N, C-alpha and C positions, 0 to 999 in steps of 0.2 A: 589609509593603512589600518588594517584591524589588525591588532597586536594581542597576544598571549601573555601579556607582562604580569597580569592579575592572576591568571592560573598557573604560572610557572613560579610566581613567587608564593603563593600557596601551598603548592605541590611541593616546595622545600620549607614550609612551616616557618616563613619568615614574614616579618611585620612590614609595613610601609616605612616606620623609623629605620628597621634593619638595613633595609635595601637602602636607603637614603644615606646611611652611615657608611656603607659600604662603596658607595661610588666614590670615583676620583675625578674631580674633588668632592667631598661630601655635598649633600644638597637637603632639602626639608623633604618629610614626610608628605607633606601637602602637595610639593610638585611631582612626587612618583605618585600619588594619587591621581591627580590631574593627567598623568602622562597614561594612567592605566584606563581611564575612562574615555579619553579622546578630547577631554576638556580642554587640553594642550596638546597641539600637533607634536607626534614625536619625531625629531629630525633623525637623520641617519647616527650624528654625534650621540644623542641621547640613546638612541638605541645600543649602540656601541657600549657607553657607559653603564646602562642597566644590567645588559648581558653580563658583561664583566662582573659586576657586582653579584649577581645570579649564579657565575659559575657555569653558564651556557654560551651558546654560539647566537650570535645576533638573528641567523635565521631560523634560530627554535623560538624567536618572539615575536614572528610574523606569521599572519595565515595566507599562504600562498596558493592560487588558484589550481596550480599542477601539483601540489603535494596534498595528498590525501591521509589526515592524520586518524590513526586506530582509535575508538570510542573505548573507555576503559568501562566494563561492565561490573567487574568485582576486585576487591583489593583482599589481598592473602597475607595477614599477620598474626600476631601471637594469640589475637583474640579469635582468630578462625576466617572464616570467608566472609565479607560483606559487601553491601552495596555500597558506592561513594555518595558522600553526602552531596557533592554537586555534580553535576556533569562536567566530566573531564577527557581528555585524549592525551595520546602520546604520540608524537612524531615518528616515522619510521627511521630506521637506521640510515644515517648518511655518512658517505665517505669523507675523510677528512685526508688533508695534504697528509704525503709520507706513510699512508698505508697501502698494505699489500694483503693477498688473502693467502691461505692454505686451504687446498680442500683434501679431504679424506676420503681414499679409495678403498682401502681395507681397516676395519677397527684395529686400534693401537692403544693399549692404558686406556685412558678415561675415553677416547675420543671413537666414536662411530663412523661406520661407512655414509657418506652423505653428508658429515659436517663440513661446516667452512667455517675456517677459524680467520677471523679479523685480527691484523697485527698492526703494529705503529713501530716504524724504524727508528731506531735511538744511533746516534752518534756515540762513539767510544767513550766521551767523558761523561755519558748517561748511562753507560751500560749497568753501574751498581743500582740504579732506580729498579731494575729488572730481576735482582736476587729473588729466588725462589719462586719465580713464574716462568712461565712455557716462553719460549724463545726458539726463532729459525736464526741460525745462523750459518754464513755463507762460506765454503769451502772452495779450496782451489779446483779447477776444471769444472767449474758448474755444478757442482755438488752442494748440497746443503747438510747440515745437522739440525735435529729439532728434539727439544726436551726442556727439562726444568733447569733453568740456569744456577749452579750453583757455586760458582766462583767467577772472578773476573781479576784475577791479579795473575799477571804473566801470559796473557791469553784469556779466552773464556771456557769454563768447564761445564757442559752439559751432560744430566743424567736423561738420556731418552725413554720415553714413556712404556717402553715394553719391560715386562717383568724379567730379571736375571740379567740385563744388559748393563755393560759396564761404562762409566763415565768417559766422557770425550773431551779433549782439550783442543781447542782451535786456537794458534798462535796469530793476536792481533789481526782480528777482522774489520774490516772498513766500517763495518755497521751490522748491529742485529735488530732483528724486529719482535718485540713483545707481543704476546696474545691479548686482546684487549676485548673480543667479543666473540662469544660461540654462536652460530646459527645453525638450528638443528632442526628437522623435521621431525614431528611427532608421529 
């Protein structure tokens, strides 16, 4: 199995020792190095432990024959635009469980026609984690509200993206979906 452990670790600015300490249970930097280089076989268990330590999905650490990663040509940062020091790639977006999408037919607020907003569904006990972020909220009769979540006491309150609109309060929705990714054609 070909892994991208080293590439992901370096992209996150972590040392072998950092990853080893973050593993549960902790391991040694030497073990992580052997797993990176293929000197030691990477089992599914190790792959899951290292993925958790790096804060990524296990699938992000393996090169799959049917997944084409996108090569990185340049890095944009405070120093300007420059070439990466090492060959690197980024994986394409992958759908996670509980994600749903919103397509934008006509521009509204910061969103343009043709945009696709990826969202992740949240249970009521997690609503507060989405404060001040854009959310989709189900309403009775198959309708929805979309806007910035401004409150979640006594229902949820959203401010729609159009200028001059009033906040809406929806009583006790079963779920909300918080915007996590914007896909926009340029």
